[in-house]
N, C-alpha and C positions, 0 to 999 in steps of 0.2 A: 855610802851608799844607801838607800833605803831598802825596807823588807820587800822583797819580791813576791808576786803574784803567787796565789797557789799553784796557777795553771801553768808556770813559767816553762817546766819542762816541756809540756805539750807546745807551747808558744814557738820554743827552740825548734823541736822535731817540725813545724809546721813550715818555719822559714829554712830550715835546711832540704827539707824536701823541694824548695824553690831554687836551689843552687843548679842552675844550667850544667847538663853534661859538658866536660872537658874544660871546667872552670874550677876555680876553687876561692875560699873565702877563708877569714881567722876567725878566733873565739872571740876576739874583742870587736870586729866588726858586727858579728852576730848580737852580741850584748848590746852595743851602741844602738843597733837597728830597732831592738826591742825596749829601748828606753830604760836599759839596765845599764849605763856606762859603769864600767868597774867590775861587772859580774864576768869576766872572761872566765874565770876559774870553774864559776858554777856550769857556763854553757860547757865545758869540758866534763863535770860530773855527769850532767844531762847526758851527753852524747855516749859517756861510758856505760852509762845505764840502760842503753837501747839497742844493745848487741843482739838480741833476737829478734830485731825489727828490720828486715831487709828493706824496708819501704824507704828507710831514713838512709841517705847517702852519707853518712858520718865520714867516709874516707876523704869526702872534699874538704872536711874543716882541717886546717894547719895552723902552725902558730904565725906570728905577724912576722917573721921573716922567711916564712914559706917552710918551716922545717917539719917533717912527719912526726910530730912528738904524742901522736896518739897511738902511732905504730903498733906497741905493745898491747892493743886492746883488739887488734884485728885475726887472731888466732895464729898468729905467726909473723915473723920481723919482717917479711916481705910481702904479706897480704895487702897491705894497704897502699905499697907500691905498685905492685902489680894491678890493683884496682885501677889505680888513677893511669898507669901507662895503658891499659885497654881503652881508657876514653881519650888517649893523645895526649896525655900530659907527661913529659919526661922528668923524671927523676933521676939526681945524681947525690950521692954522699946524704942521702935522707934529705934532700932539699927538691922543691919545685924549681926545674930550671925556667928561668923567664916568668918568675911567680908574677910579677906587675902586669903582665899581659894576660895571665890565666887568672887573674884577682877578679874575683865578682863582688860587688858591693853591695851588701843585703840591703843597706840604707835607702838605694835607688827603688829598691821591689816593694818597701813597706812606703815609701813618698808616693809611689805611684798608686798602690793601693787606697791610701788616704785620699788623695786628691780624687782618685774614682768614686770614692764613697760620698765624697761631698759634692759630685759634680750633680748637677739636677738630672732627672731621671729621663726627660723628654730629649734632653741633649745625648744620650748615652747611645752607640751604635749599637743595634740589635742583629 
């Protein structure tokens, strides 16, 4: 993995803010979407550093198997689960039930954003 850009944490936060209500993603998927394949752990560090910012829905980020591995950083062992369940995501034994159904692929978001940027201005809908 090459050196990450200085604004990497901010890029993580911006992408995490795009995770739709009732959906989850994982650390590795976020890293890949940001062009930093192999930086899943750094994505986790970024999310661990943003506890005081309620605009970042870090509770929607789980590990690649749907486990709530970040639950220790939410001010209580059940806080992350409670936040997910409030959004309609069922959690059993610290794992998202029907993980594949709830999974949001952030690369689709970044692909759409890139293609939109490359679209001629006249063809964009106003």
